Structures are given as C-alpha cells and as structure tokens.
LUMKEGU-430828 format. One line per field, with one value per atom (N, C-alpha, C): y, x, z; atom name. Coordinates in pm, 1 decimal. Layout:
y: (Y:...);
x: (X:...);
z: (Z:...);
atome: (CA:...);
***
This chain:
y: (-119.5:0.0:124.9:213.9:336.0:444.0:497.7:602.2:741.6:749.6:880.7:952.7:1085.0:1164.3:1160.9:1208.4:1194.1:1328.6:1370.6:1495.2:1469.6:1540.3:1539.0:1678.5:1681.8:1808.7:1804.6:1893.4:1900.6:1986.9:1955.6:2032.9:2026.6:1905.5:1891.9:1827.4:1832.5:1780.1:1863.9:1994.9:2086.4:2213.6:2314.3:2444.1:2440.9:2528.4:2540.5:2413.4:2343.2:2219.1:2116.3:2104.0:2009.2:2054.5:2184.4:2235.7:2211.7:2229.1:2201.4:2052.2:1969.0:1824.1:1786.8:1849.8:1822.3:1863.4:1974.7:2021.6:1927.8:1884.1:1787.6:1656.3:1610.7:1484.8:1494.4:1606.0:1623.8:1627.9:1655.8:1650.4:1515.2:1419.0:1282.9:1250.9:1330.8:1303.0:1214.1:1115.8:1051.0:1145.7:1141.7:1244.6:1183.9:1218.1:1187.9:1308.5:1284.2:1392.4:1380.4:1493.5:1491.6:1586.4:1552.6:1636.8:1599.9:1686.1:1665.2:1588.9:1560.0:1490.6:1367.0:1289.4:1169.7:1203.4:1327.4:1368.6:1356.4:1343.1:1330.1:1205.3:1102.0:977.1:995.4:1070.6:1099.1:1187.9:1284.4:1373.0:1293.4:1195.7:1111.7:1030.9:984.7:911.3:999.4:1127.3:1220.4:1239.6:1246.4:1263.0:1138.0:1021.1:897.2:886.6:955.9:955.8:1023.5:1096.2:1164.0:1073.2:946.6:848.5:831.0:875.9:860.0:790.1:760.0:704.2:818.3:808.5:905.1:831.3:887.0:823.7:917.4:894.4:983.9:946.5:1049.7:1027.0:1130.9:1085.0:1175.9:1209.9:1339.8:1380.9:1509.9:1524.0:1646.7:1732.3:1833.0:1914.3:2008.0:2012.7:2100.7:2034.7:1906.9:1834.3:1786.8:1771.7:1719.9:1580.8:1497.0:1359.9:1356.2:1446.3:1448.7:1479.9:1578.4:1613.4:1498.3:1444.8:1338.9:1212.8:1181.0:1059.8:1071.1:1191.2:1205.5:1192.5:1248.6:1235.8:1088.5:1015.0:871.8:797.6:839.0:779.7:805.6:928.2:961.8:875.9:864.6:787.3:639.0:591.2:448.5:407.2:503.8:471.9:439.1:464.3:429.8:490.0:617.8:690.4:813.2:851.3:978.7:1090.3:1183.8:1294.9:1407.7:1430.3:1530.8:1670.5:1678.4:1808.0:1795.3:1907.0:1911.9:2046.5:2043.7:2164.8:2172.0:2276.6:2297.7:2399.5:2347.3:2429.1:2432.6:2337.7:2331.8:2461.2:2513.1:2636.8:2671.0:2742.2:2784.6:2934.8:2993.3:3134.9:3153.5:3276.6:3309.4:3458.0:3488.4:3625.9:3662.8:3788.1:3834.1:3913.4:3957.6:4043.7:3964.0:4009.9:3944.8:3947.7:4056.1:4069.5:3957.2:3914.0:3819.0:3676.0:3658.0:3523.1:3431.3:3302.6:3201.6:3180.2:3188.6:3175.4:3039.3:2934.2:2800.7:2785.6:2847.3:2841.9:2920.6:3031.1:3110.0:3033.3:2965.3:2885.9:2766.9:2712.2:2605.1:2656.9:2777.8:2838.7:2849.7:2893.3:2905.2:2768.4:2669.4:2532.9:2482.5:2510.1:2462.3:2547.0:2678.9:2766.8:2789.7:2786.4:2814.1:2687.5:2629.4:2512.1:2396.3:2371.1:2260.7:2282.8:2409.1:2440.4:2415.8:2462.3:2441.7:2292.7:2222.1:2078.4:2002.7:2023.9:1948.8:1994.1:2123.0:2171.3:2107.9:2088.6:2025.0:1884.8:1809.2:1672.0:1671.1:1759.9:1763.5:1803.2:1907.3:1958.3:1857.2:1795.7:1696.7:1572.7:1550.7:1440.6:1478.6:1601.8:1643.3:1678.7:1742.7:1792.8:1681.1:1566.3:1458.7:1412.6:1428.5:1392.4:1502.7:1620.1:1737.2:1774.3:1756.3:1783.9:1792.9:1886.9:1894.7:2034.3:2043.1:2170.8:2175.8:2286.3:2305.3:2433.3:2420.5:2534.3:2558.8:2677.8:2715.7:2818.1:2782.3:2867.6:2967.7:3093.1:3202.9:3274.7:3406.5:3484.1:3627.7:3698.3:3843.2:3909.4:3843.4:3894.7:3910.6:3845.1:3857.8:3995.2:4074.8:4202.9:4322.8:4298.0:4408.8:4365.7:4462.2:4427.0:4379.4:4286.3:4228.7:4233.3:4352.6:4358.9:4279.9:4218.2:4126.3:3994.5:3980.1:3851.6:3860.7:3905.4:3957.4:3850.9:3725.9:3617.9:3553.4:3543.2:3478.8:3550.6:3679.8:3753.6:3738.6:3762.2:3744.1:3600.7:3503.7:3365.5:3345.8:3415.4:3405.7:3489.5:3597.2:3674.4:3588.0:3509.5:3415.4:3318.5:3261.5:3164.4:3222.6:3347.2:3413.1:3433.5:3490.2:3515.6:3385.7:3286.5:3154.4:3096.4:3106.0:3054.2:3129.8:3262.8:3343.6:3310.0:3291.6:3259.5:3122.7:3026.4:2890.9:2883.5:2957.9:2960.0:3000.4:3106.0:3154.7:3051.1:2991.1:2889.0:2772.7:2736.5:2614.7:2639.4:2762.5:2788.1:2702.3:2637.2:2551.2:2406.7:2375.7:2238.0:2159.8:2229.8:2164.9:2166.5:2220.6:2226.8:2370.1:2385.7:2516.2:2537.9:2660.2:2698.4:2818.0:2806.4:2914.5:2946.1:3074.8:3117.4:3156.5:3112.8:3142.4:3231.8:3347.7:3445.0:3468.5:3387.0:3408.1:3528.5:3597.2:3691.7:3616.2:3688.3:3623.7:3537.7:3413.0:3313.2:3245.9:3203.5:3146.1:3000.6:2984.0:2854.8:2872.0:2769.8:2778.6:2842.4:2896.4:2946.3:3051.2:3156.3:3264.3:3219.4:3131.0:3075.4:2999.3:2915.6:2837.8:2927.1:3045.2:3140.0:3226.8:3201.4:3276.6:3418.4:3438.6:3573.7:3597.8:3525.3:3540.9:3681.1:3748.9:3880.6:3995.0:3965.0:4066.5:4082.4:4176.9:4196.1:4064.6:3983.7:3858.8:3747.0:3771.4:3672.8:3677.6:3781.0:3799.7:3738.3:3638.6:3569.0:3662.1:3772.7:3866.2:3934.1:3928.8:3993.5:3895.9:3780.5:3676.1:3633.1:3581.4:3529.6:3385.9:3347.4:3211.0:3114.2:3008.6:2916.7:2842.9:2815.3:2747.6:2838.1:2967.0:3063.7:3077.3:3090.1:3107.5:2987.1:2867.3:2746.1:2736.7:2768.7:2762.2:2857.0:2976.4:3072.8:3024.0:2964.9:2911.4:2794.5:2708.5:2590.8:2632.0:2726.4:2770.6:2838.7:2912.9:2978.1:2874.9:2767.6:2661.8:2595.2:2564.1:2496.1:2584.2:2715.5:2808.5:2851.3:2791.5:2813.5:2961.0:3030.0:3170.4:3186.0:3302.3:3334.2:3332.3:3408.8:3409.8:3459.1:3438.6:3483.0:3527.0:3643.4:3688.0:3632.0:3560.6:3487.9:3551.7:3575.8:3633.7:3723.0:3806.0:3894.5:4014.3:4102.5:4217.3:4310.3:4322.2:4407.6:4353.4:4222.1:4159.6:4184.3:4166.6:4188.1:4334.5:4426.3:4568.9:4603.5:4545.3:4570.5:4526.7:4407.4:4357.0:4446.8:4498.5:4587.8:4720.4:4773.1:4900.3:4886.4:4766.1:4743.9:4766.9:4757.9:4781.0:4926.3:5017.1:5160.4:5223.9:5158.9:5217.5:5205.3:5312.4:5305.6:5196.5:5134.0:5023.9:5068.4:5188.0:5236.6:5249.1:5292.0:5305.7:5168.2:5074.6:4938.8:4873.7:4896.6:4837.2:4887.1:5018.3:5075.8:5021.3:5006.9:4954.9:4811.2:4728.9:4588.8:4576.4:4658.4:4653.4:4677.5:4770.7:4800.9:4680.2:4601.9:4484.7:4365.7:4349.7:4226.4:4235.3:4357.3:4370.8:4315.5:4225.7:4168.3:4276.5:4263.3:4358.6:4322.7:4422.9:4400.9:4361.7);
x: (84.4:0.0:88.2:66.9:144.6:80.2:156.5:105.0:149.5:246.3:294.5:190.1:196.0:108.5:161.1:79.0:107.1:85.1:184.0:174.5:210.8:147.2:188.4:238.4:348.9:409.8:440.9:379.3:409.0:532.9:606.6:726.9:830.2:861.9:948.6:1083.3:1126.1:1258.4:1368.7:1349.5:1452.0:1383.8:1465.0:1410.7:1321.1:1221.4:1133.1:1053.4:1014.2:939.6:1019.3:1147.5:1233.7:1259.3:1279.0:1299.6:1176.4:1058.9:935.6:922.3:962.8:959.1:1047.3:1163.5:1251.9:1187.6:1119.6:1055.2:943.9:863.6:757.6:818.5:923.6:987.7:1045.4:1106.5:1163.4:1055.6:933.6:820.4:749.4:809.1:757.0:652.4:642.2:547.3:611.1:537.9:574.4:535.9:613.2:599.1:582.0:471.9:455.6:505.6:597.2:668.5:654.7:628.4:625.3:728.1:776.0:870.0:868.4:925.3:916.7:1035.7:1135.6:1254.0:1284.7:1380.8:1423.5:1486.1:1525.6:1589.4:1497.8:1368.7:1274.6:1304.9:1357.5:1386.8:1505.5:1606.0:1720.4:1676.4:1589.6:1540.3:1464.5:1386.8:1312.4:1406.7:1517.6:1617.0:1672.8:1693.6:1743.3:1640.3:1514.5:1409.2:1399.3:1416.7:1408.1:1520.8:1632.3:1741.0:1699.9:1588.4:1537.9:1447.1:1434.0:1363.3:1216.3:1174.3:1034.1:1028.9:906.9:887.8:867.3:931.2:910.8:862.9:764.0:703.7:719.6:820.3:844.7:761.1:724.4:647.1:686.9:728.5:762.1:635.3:607.5:482.7:502.0:428.5:426.7:310.4:341.6:237.3:168.0:215.1:151.5:32.2:9.4:-99.8:-203.4:-325.6:-431.7:-394.0:-346.5:-311.6:-197.9:-101.1:11.3:-32.8:-121.9:-174.3:-257.2:-343.9:-435.0:-358.7:-253.0:-175.5:-105.7:-55.2:7.9:-96.6:-213.3:-317.9:-355.5:-369.5:-401.6:-289.9:-166.6:-51.6:-61.9:-97.0:-114.2:-224.2:-335.4:-449.5:-417.1:-325.4:-291.5:-220.7:-172.1:-104.5:-204.7:-332.4:-440.5:-413.7:-377.9:-346.0:-436.5:-467.0:-535.5:-437.8:-480.2:-395.2:-410.8:-305.4:-311.1:-278.0:-184.0:-141.4:-109.6:-121.5:-85.2:-20.4:84.9:154.3:150.1:85.4:80.4:189.3:304.7:423.8:467.8:425.1:476.2:443.4:542.7:523.3:649.8:634.1:749.0:741.0:855.4:860.7:905.7:891.9:941.1:973.3:1101.0:1140.8:1141.8:1175.0:1185.3:1064.4:1071.6:969.4:846.5:729.7:605.7:594.3:639.9:635.3:711.2:821.4:911.5:900.4:847.9:842.3:751.2:779.3:704.1:566.2:462.5:325.8:303.2:353.4:329.5:392.7:509.1:572.6:491.9:432.6:348.4:221.6:164.7:44.7:77.9:198.5:242.8:253.6:305.8:314.6:175.9:79.5:-58.0:-113.5:-84.5:-131.9:-77.1:48.4:110.5:68.1:85.8:68.1:-78.3:-167.1:-308.7:-392.9:-397.5:-484.0:-445.0:-315.4:-268.8:-298.4:-287.7:-318.3:-465.2:-552.3:-696.4:-730.2:-672.6:-699.7:-661.7:-538.1:-493.9:-567.2:-595.2:-670.0:-808.3:-870.2:-1002.7:-995.8:-896.9:-882.0:-852.9:-764.0:-723.7:-840.7:-910.3:-1020.1:-1133.6:-1166.3:-1273.6:-1235.7:-1106.9:-1058.1:-1057.1:-1017.4:-1000.0:-1130.7:-1221.3:-1342.5:-1424.9:-1443.8:-1517.2:-1451.0:-1317.7:-1245.6:-1252.3:-1301.3:-1311.7:-1176.0:-1071.4:-936.5:-840.5:-745.7:-641.8:-586.3:-462.9:-396.7:-349.3:-378.9:-341.1:-258.8:-136.0:-47.4:-36.6:-75.1:-65.4:46.6:148.7:266.3:243.3:232.1:219.1:353.3:353.3:477.3:449.1:551.3:538.2:502.2:533.7:495.5:344.6:269.8:123.8:76.7:168.0:128.9:163.7:205.1:245.2:244.3:239.6:258.5:402.1:420.7:554.0:596.0:621.3:671.1:801.2:814.2:923.1:911.2:803.1:753.1:600.5:555.7:421.0:312.0:346.9:249.5:267.3:391.4:419.6:352.2:375.7:322.6:171.4:94.5:-49.8:-90.9:-10.8:-44.0:-31.6:62.9:79.7:-23.6:-69.4:-179.6:-305.5:-325.8:-437.5:-424.4:-304.3:-284.7:-314.2:-273.8:-297.0:-446.5:-515.5:-659.3:-739.8:-693.0:-757.3:-748.1:-629.8:-610.6:-697.8:-702.6:-782.9:-931.3:-975.9:-1116.6:-1152.6:-1064.1:-1089.2:-1086.9:-998.2:-991.0:-1126.0:-1185.2:-1313.4:-1424.4:-1426.2:-1527.8:-1521.9:-1401.2:-1383.5:-1388.9:-1414.1:-1426.7:-1538.4:-1507.0:-1604.5:-1599.4:-1515.2:-1506.4:-1396.0:-1305.1:-1188.1:-1067.4:-1084.1:-973.5:-921.5:-792.1:-727.0:-654.3:-660.3:-584.1:-497.3:-367.4:-271.4:-199.6:-185.7:-109.3:31.6:128.8:269.7:322.1:377.8:426.1:575.9:660.1:805.2:850.6:951.3:1022.7:1124.6:1206.9:1312.3:1398.2:1420.7:1483.5:1599.7:1699.8:1820.6:1800.9:1710.5:1689.9:1725.5:1701.0:1730.2:1615.5:1516.2:1394.4:1423.6:1498.2:1521.4:1614.4:1708.1:1792.5:1706.7:1617.3:1530.1:1435.4:1405.8:1317.2:1392.8:1523.2:1602.8:1633.9:1653.4:1668.8:1806.4:1906.2:2041.2:2097.5:2056.6:2112.9:2032.5:1952.7:1871.8:1915.2:1853.5:1873.9:1853.1:1758.9:1725.6:1825.3:1919.5:2023.3:2136.2:2137.2:2242.4:2196.8:2269.8:2233.0:2228.0:2299.9:2300.8:2165.4:2081.9:1950.7:1839.8:1877.6:1778.0:1775.8:1661.2:1642.5:1693.3:1726.2:1770.7:1652.8:1667.8:1555.9:1512.9:1606.2:1569.3:1483.9:1519.6:1440.6:1300.8:1294.4:1166.5:1075.3:1130.5:1051.1:1003.5:1090.4:1054.3:939.0:943.9:837.1:704.7:708.9:587.3:531.3:621.8:579.8:515.0:575.7:520.9:385.5:370.4:241.9:132.4:165.5:67.0:29.2:129.1:103.2:20.6:38.0:-39.0:-169.6:-195.7:-320.9:-344.4:-235.5:-246.2:-310.8:-367.5:-429.2:-325.4:-218.5:-109.2:16.3:128.7:255.8:347.8:411.6:518.2:648.0:722.0:840.1:968.5:1059.7:1188.4:1236.8:1333.7:1390.9:1299.1:1343.2:1259.0:1235.9:1334.5:1319.0:1209.6:1204.1:1101.4:963.2:951.4:822.9:779.5:877.3:846.9:800.3:865.7:826.5:681.8:648.1:512.0:409.7:444.7:354.9:339.0:449.3:445.1:369.1:370.1:299.2:148.6:97.8:-46.3:-84.0:13.9:-13.3:44.4:140.2:209.9:127.0:116.7:41.9:96.5:6.8:46.0:151.4:136.8:231.4:371.9:381.1:512.1:573.8:493.3:543.2:586.1:509.6:542.5:677.4:700.7:827.7:945.2:924.8:1031.5:1064.4:961.7:987.8:1051.5:1008.4:1065.5:1215.8:1257.4:1399.4:1478.7:1417.4:1484.9:1480.0:1368.5:1345.6:1383.9:1402.9:1436.4:1576.5:1590.6:1723.2:1822.4:1943.8:2049.3:2102.0:2126.3:2174.0:2322.4);
z: (0.0:0.0:0.0:-98.3:-109.1:-23.2:70.3:158.7:118.4:26.6:-15.1:-100.7:-96.8:-182.2:-325.5:-416.9:-559.2:-629.4:-708.9:-784.0:-929.0:-1020.5:-1160.9:-1197.0:-1273.7:-1312.1:-1461.2:-1537.5:-1680.3:-1701.5:-1806.3:-1836.6:-1726.1:-1682.2:-1563.9:-1594.9:-1720.2:-1755.0:-1692.5:-1692.2:-1642.3:-1593.3:-1560.8:-1524.8:-1402.9:-1402.7:-1286.4:-1261.0:-1365.9:-1347.9:-1270.6:-1304.4:-1234.8:-1091.5:-1071.2:-935.0:-848.7:-905.1:-830.6:-801.9:-896.3:-873.3:-753.9:-742.8:-629.5:-498.0:-496.7:-374.4:-330.5:-425.0:-391.7:-342.8:-411.4:-372.1:-231.3:-200.1:-66.5:41.9:1.1:93.3:89.6:18.9:20.9:-83.2:-187.3:-295.7:-401.7:-450.3:-575.8:-689.5:-799.4:-902.1:-1040.9:-1107.1:-1249.3:-1327.3:-1421.4:-1489.3:-1640.2:-1706.8:-1852.4:-1909.7:-2029.0:-2100.6:-2247.4:-2330.4:-2475.1:-2531.7:-2448.8:-2499.2:-2414.9:-2463.7:-2391.2:-2256.2:-2238.6:-2113.2:-1992.9:-2016.6:-1905.0:-1822.6:-1886.4:-1814.7:-1719.4:-1763.1:-1676.4:-1560.1:-1587.4:-1481.2:-1376.2:-1420.9:-1327.1:-1238.9:-1296.4:-1216.3:-1104.9:-1135.5:-1034.0:-922.2:-957.8:-857.2:-768.8:-826.7:-748.2:-645.6:-670.3:-572.3:-442.2:-445.0:-325.6:-243.1:-286.0:-204.7:-236.4:-354.6:-394.8:-530.9:-573.9:-707.5:-806.6:-922.4:-1029.6:-1153.7:-1219.8:-1337.0:-1456.6:-1540.8:-1653.8:-1776.2:-1852.9:-1974.7:-2078.1:-2195.0:-2304.5:-2381.0:-2394.0:-2457.5:-2536.2:-2644.0:-2723.7:-2675.9:-2595.0:-2532.9:-2631.3:-2755.8:-2854.0:-2921.9:-2891.4:-2956.3:-2854.4:-2899.1:-2812.7:-2762.2:-2853.4:-2814.6:-2714.6:-2728.6:-2635.8:-2494.1:-2479.8:-2347.9:-2292.0:-2376.1:-2331.2:-2291.3:-2364.8:-2334.2:-2199.4:-2167.8:-2036.9:-1925.5:-1947.6:-1845.8:-1825.0:-1932.9:-1921.0:-1848.3:-1871.9:-1802.8:-1652.3:-1614.5:-1473.1:-1411.1:-1480.3:-1428.7:-1419.4:-1504.9:-1504.9:-1376.3:-1300.0:-1173.6:-1063.6:-1091.8:-997.1:-859.3:-860.8:-738.1:-726.3:-604.6:-581.6:-615.8:-699.4:-738.3:-635.5:-558.7:-452.4:-503.0:-596.2:-649.3:-797.6:-867.3:-1008.6:-1037.4:-1117.4:-1159.3:-1311.0:-1363.0:-1507.2:-1541.3:-1575.2:-1594.9:-1739.8:-1820.2:-1956.8:-2030.6:-2101.3:-2176.1:-2252.6:-2363.0:-2441.8:-2465.6:-2496.1:-2529.1:-2673.1:-2721.2:-2854.5:-2859.8:-2881.4:-2899.2:-3046.0:-3072.8:-3211.0:-3257.0:-3380.4:-3439.4:-3481.8:-3441.5:-3485.4:-3637.4:-3697.9:-3843.2:-3912.6:-3850.8:-3916.2:-3863.0:-3744.2:-3686.6:-3766.1:-3756.1:-3829.7:-3766.4:-3846.7:-3796.0:-3731.1:-3792.2:-3736.3:-3598.6:-3578.2:-3446.8:-3343.6:-3386.3:-3295.5:-3258.5:-3356.2:-3327.7:-3237.3:-3253.0:-3163.3:-3020.3:-3004.4:-2871.8:-2809.2:-2887.0:-2835.9:-2799.7:-2882.1:-2853.8:-2720.5:-2691.8:-2567.9:-2448.3:-2460.7:-2345.2:-2308.6:-2406.7:-2379.0:-2391.6:-2510.5:-2531.0:-2440.0:-2430.0:-2345.7:-2198.8:-2154.2:-2015.0:-1984.7:-2073.7:-2054.5:-2056.2:-2149.6:-2164.6:-2037.4:-1990.0:-1872.9:-1747.0:-1737.2:-1621.1:-1614.7:-1728.7:-1732.4:-1672.9:-1714.5:-1664.5:-1513.9:-1471.9:-1330.8:-1241.5:-1278.6:-1195.3:-1186.4:-1299.1:-1296.2:-1216.3:-1198.6:-1115.7:-968.3:-937.1:-797.4:-727.3:-797.0:-730.6:-666.3:-732.4:-664.2:-534.8:-525.8:-403.6:-298.3:-339.3:-250.6:-190.9:-273.1:-223.2:-340.6:-330.7:-432.4:-445.6:-492.7:-516.6:-661.1:-729.5:-868.9:-880.4:-928.6:-950.6:-1100.2:-1143.2:-1284.2:-1297.6:-1374.6:-1387.8:-1500.7:-1463.3:-1557.1:-1564.0:-1553.4:-1563.2:-1524.7:-1480.4:-1461.6:-1594.4:-1704.9:-1836.7:-1851.0:-1764.0:-1766.5:-1721.7:-1664.8:-1605.9:-1694.0:-1818.1:-1905.2:-2051.1:-2143.8:-2284.8:-2306.7:-2400.2:-2420.2:-2567.4:-2622.6:-2760.0:-2775.6:-2889.6:-2922.0:-2845.8:-2771.9:-2722.9:-2734.3:-2851.1:-2868.3:-2859.3:-2879.7:-2861.0:-2724.0:-2679.6:-2550.3:-2433.6:-2420.0:-2305.1:-2290.6:-2396.8:-2386.4:-2352.0:-2394.5:-2357.6:-2207.6:-2144.9:-2000.9:-1926.2:-1988.0:-1929.8:-1926.8:-2031.0:-2030.7:-1914.2:-1895.8:-1788.3:-1651.6:-1629.5:-1500.7:-1477.0:-1574.3:-1556.9:-1553.3:-1625.9:-1621.6:-1481.1:-1421.0:-1284.5:-1185.2:-1197.7:-1106.6:-1120.6:-1243.1:-1267.9:-1212.1:-1237.7:-1192.2:-1040.0:-978.3:-832.0:-771.4:-828.5:-776.6:-797.5:-916.2:-944.9:-847.2:-807.1:-727.1:-576.6:-534.8:-391.5:-333.0:-222.0:-157.2:-202.2:-301.3:-350.5:-280.7:-211.7:-152.8:-243.9:-366.1:-461.6:-468.2:-447.4:-449.1:-580.9:-631.8:-751.2:-717.0:-744.3:-720.7:-851.1:-880.5:-997.6:-954.6:-1030.1:-1004.1:-1115.6:-1078.2:-1175.7:-1156.7:-1218.0:-1205.7:-1288.1:-1237.3:-1321.1:-1405.3:-1479.1:-1558.3:-1465.6:-1506.0:-1418.3:-1491.6:-1416.6:-1477.2:-1519.9:-1614.9:-1680.4:-1828.5:-1907.7:-2051.7:-2129.5:-2059.0:-2123.4:-2231.7:-2196.4:-2292.9:-2405.9:-2375.3:-2481.5:-2581.3:-2530.5:-2618.7:-2698.4:-2643.9:-2712.1:-2813.1:-2828.6:-2924.6:-2880.3:-2749.0:-2694.6:-2633.8:-2681.3:-2625.5:-2646.9:-2754.1:-2785.9:-2724.8:-2623.9:-2557.8:-2411.5:-2344.3:-2200.3:-2125.6:-2171.2:-2102.1:-2130.2:-2218.8:-2244.5:-2142.8:-2059.5:-1959.0:-1826.8:-1780.0:-1656.8:-1536.0:-1542.2:-1429.4:-1409.9:-1510.9:-1504.9:-1468.0:-1413.2:-1387.1:-1240.6:-1200.2:-1065.2:-1054.5:-932.5:-905.4:-913.2:-990.8:-1013.6:-887.0:-797.4:-673.2:-584.5:-578.7:-503.2:-562.5:-694.2:-762.1:-737.7:-753.2:-731.6:-587.2:-493.1:-351.5:-319.8:-375.1:-350.5:-409.3:-528.2:-587.2:-508.8:-462.5:-386.6:-254.9:-185.9:-58.3:-76.8:-185.1:-211.9:-233.5:-305.6:-327.9:-196.8:-115.9:10.9:105.6:93.1:175.8:109.0:-8.6:-82.0:-113.2:-152.3:-188.9:-326.1:-346.6:-474.7:-586.8:-568.1:-665.0:-596.5:-661.6:-605.6:-718.5:-699.6:-788.7:-733.9:-817.5:-770.5:-821.6:-728.2:-762.4:-650.6:-682.9:-582.1:-556.7:-466.9:-430.5:-549.2:-637.1:-755.3:-847.2:-860.3:-942.6:-883.6:-754.4:-687.4:-697.9:-685.0:-695.7:-836.4:-937.5:-1076.1:-1100.6:-1052.6:-1072.6:-1003.6:-887.6:-813.9:-888.9:-938.0:-1012.0:-1143.6:-1200.5:-1326.6:-1313.2:-1190.7:-1169.6:-1194.2:-1177.4:-1188.6:-1315.6:-1376.9:-1491.5:-1618.4:-1698.4:-1824.2:-1917.3:-1990.0:-2079.3:-2180.6:-2233.9:-2334.5:-2278.0:-2152.9:-2087.8:-2063.9:-2015.9:-1992.5:-2123.8:-2229.8:-2359.8:-2409.9:-2397.7:-2444.2:-2363.8:-2233.0:-2147.6:-2183.0:-2205.2:-2237.9:-2376.1:-2469.5:-2604.7:-2600.3:-2515.8:-2503.7:-2454.5:-2366.5:-2312.1:-2408.5:-2477.5:-2553.4:-2701.6:-2753.7:-2894.4:-2920.0:-3017.6:-3046.5:-3088.4:-3039.7:-3076.9:-3215.3:-3294.2:-3431.9:-3431.1);
atome: (N:CA:C:N:CA:C:N:CA:C:N:CA:C:N:CA:C:N:CA:C:N:CA:C:N:CA:C:N:CA:C:N:CA:C:N:CA:C:N:CA:C:N:CA:C:N:CA:C:N:CA:C:N:CA:C:N:CA:C:N:CA:C:N:CA:C:N:CA:C:N:CA:C:N:CA:C:N:CA:C:N:CA:C:N:CA:C:N:CA:C:N:CA:C:N:CA:C:N:CA:C:N:CA:C:N:CA:C:N:CA:C:N:CA:C:N:CA:C:N:CA:C:N:CA:C:N:CA:C:N:CA:C:N:CA:C:N:CA:C:N:CA:C:N:CA:C:N:CA:C:N:CA:C:N:CA:C:N:CA:C:N:CA:C:N:CA:C:N:CA:C:N:CA:C:N:CA:C:N:CA:C:N:CA:C:N:CA:C:N:CA:C:N:CA:C:N:CA:C:N:CA:C:N:CA:C:N:CA:C:N:CA:C:N:CA:C:N:CA:C:N:CA:C:N:CA:C:N:CA:C:N:CA:C:N:CA:C:N:CA:C:N:CA:C:N:CA:C:N:CA:C:N:CA:C:N:CA:C:N:CA:C:N:CA:C:N:CA:C:N:CA:C:N:CA:C:N:CA:C:N:CA:C:N:CA:C:N:CA:C:N:CA:C:N:CA:C:N:CA:C:N:CA:C:N:CA:C:N:CA:C:N:CA:C:N:CA:C:N:CA:C:N:CA:C:N:CA:C:N:CA:C:N:CA:C:N:CA:C:N:CA:C:N:CA:C:N:CA:C:N:CA:C:N:CA:C:N:CA:C:N:CA:C:N:CA:C:N:CA:C:N:CA:C:N:CA:C:N:CA:C:N:CA:C:N:CA:C:N:CA:C:N:CA:C:N:CA:C:N:CA:C:N:CA:C:N:CA:C:N:CA:C:N:CA:C:N:CA:C:N:CA:C:N:CA:C:N:CA:C:N:CA:C:N:CA:C:N:CA:C:N:CA:C:N:CA:C:N:CA:C:N:CA:C:N:CA:C:N:CA:C:N:CA:C:N:CA:C:N:CA:C:N:CA:C:N:CA:C:N:CA:C:N:CA:C:N:CA:C:N:CA:C:N:CA:C:N:CA:C:N:CA:C:N:CA:C:N:CA:C:N:CA:C:N:CA:C:N:CA:C:N:CA:C:N:CA:C:N:CA:C:N:CA:C:N:CA:C:N:CA:C:N:CA:C:N:CA:C:N:CA:C:N:CA:C:N:CA:C:N:CA:C:N:CA:C:N:CA:C:N:CA:C:N:CA:C:N:CA:C:N:CA:C:N:CA:C:N:CA:C:N:CA:C:N:CA:C:N:CA:C:N:CA:C:N:CA:C:N:CA:C:N:CA:C:N:CA:C:N:CA:C:N:CA:C:N:CA:C:N:CA:C:N:CA:C:N:CA:C:N:CA:C:N:CA:C:N:CA:C:N:CA:C:N:CA:C:N:CA:C:N:CA:C:N:CA:C:N:CA:C:N:CA:C:N:CA:C:N:CA:C:N:CA:C:N:CA:C:N:CA:C:N:CA:C:N:CA:C:N:CA:C:N:CA:C:N:CA:C:N:CA:C:N:CA:C:N:CA:C:N:CA:C:N:CA:C:N:CA:C:N:CA:C:N:CA:C:N:CA:C:N:CA:C:N:CA:C:N:CA:C:N:CA:C:N:CA:C:N:CA:C:N:CA:C:N:CA:C:N:CA:C:N:CA:C:N:CA:C:N:CA:C:N:CA:C:N:CA:C:N:CA:C:N:CA:C:N:CA:C:N:CA:C:N:CA:C:N:CA:C:N:CA:C:N:CA:C:N:CA:C:N:CA:C:N:CA:C:N:CA:C:N:CA:C:N:CA:C:N:CA:C:N:CA:C:N:CA:C:N:CA:C:N:CA:C:N:CA:C:N:CA:C:N:CA:C:N:CA:C:N:CA:C:N:CA:C:N:CA:C:N:CA:C:N:CA:C:N:CA:C:N:CA:C:N:CA:C:N:CA:C:N:CA:C:N:CA:C:N:CA:C);
***
C-alpha cells in the first residue's frame, strides 16, 4: 500500500518544473513527470534519488493527443492525485512581423490550449475527491505588454486570468488553484526562445531558479491566490505594473526584448 502523496508536473525535464519536482519529492510526494525529450527519463532518475517514485512520460504538449496521453498515463497509476503543476510552456522572442506563424500557433497550442486541456482533466478528477492543489505557472509577463515577445506575453496573461477565474469557481469544492508568476529566471527558457542577444540573455539579469521554485511551492502549500516569484526588484516591478500606463510598460519591455543588431 502506497502512503505517499502523488503529484503530476508538466514540463518537468529541467528548469522550474524540475525544481518544483525536487521540492515535492523532498516533501515525500511521488511524481509523475512529462517532457518533450528523452531527457525526461534521466530527470526522473534524479528525482528517485530523493527516495520517492518518479514516473516519466515523453509527450508532445503542442498536440491534443500528447496532453491526453500524459493524463491517461497519470491515471494508469491508480493513485489519488493530490497536487498538479501545469508548468509546460514555451517562449518566442523576435519580431512578430518576421516570426514564423506556425511556431506562434504552436506556442498558443502549448501555453493556452494545453493548459486548458490538462486543467479540465485535473479539476474533474479532484473535485469529486473534494481535495487537491493546482499550480498554474504564468509569468510576470502577464502584467504588461511584451513587444518582441508579442504572442508569448499574452499567452501568459491568459494563464494568469484563467487561474484566477478557476480559483473563484472552485471555492467551496476543496480544490485550491494558485497562480505562479516568475520573473526572468536562470533557466534555458530565454535561450530556447532565441533571446540570447537581448537583455534577457544575460544571466546577471535573472532570478535564481531554486528561489523562484521555492516561492511558488510555498504559495501553493499556503493556498495563496497568486505569487510573484523572484527577488525584491522583481516583486516591486510587478507591483508598479499595476499603476504604470500600458504604453510606458510596452516601451520599457521593447527596449529589453528587442534583439540587438
């Protein structure tokens, strides 16, 4: 008989997803993990060194079948799902005028459609149990216009408002929803988004991933509405974004995100 709690984490091969997996494992959770590459199996081996069971699954989060297959994999473990982290997401820097449309639509499929799809499965599973925690990873980018990340930022704004809306709907069901809004973090995210030649390509301008993950994890455990994750400057920026005109925020972000010639 397995007495440990059970969590599923999408996009947990590396970065914040992997850091969150470590935090859950250190708290005694078995972890179902998804990723888009073969590296997910090695990541699961690292999590098992923490004394729990890890269940890796390679999935293409940009497709309906990829999301659905991971959910079926989670359900095949025949375990009560105590927590879920919807972390999978991709970024894309560069000019909207020049970026490839299919890549932008793929971003929407992963960051928006995939989030809604997996959240539907998770919520419909947790509510009958009258218990569960759902962490939806958004971004500080949700709080401002993001030129030169013109599709990414709005996709994260969707994730934030989706989490807030779902949280209100589920009040009284026993299921908690928390939104996590990291600032720029020292993962491979901006490199993968093709942003090495921008302000975000400099590691000195990024938050520590262990700190960011810890703040998100603690917010979920405390059932907070949402949390801005990072250093004090990051938190101050997110707070100031509530008062700053959109045009001013857009110009500031453009300066940081526009590729250098």
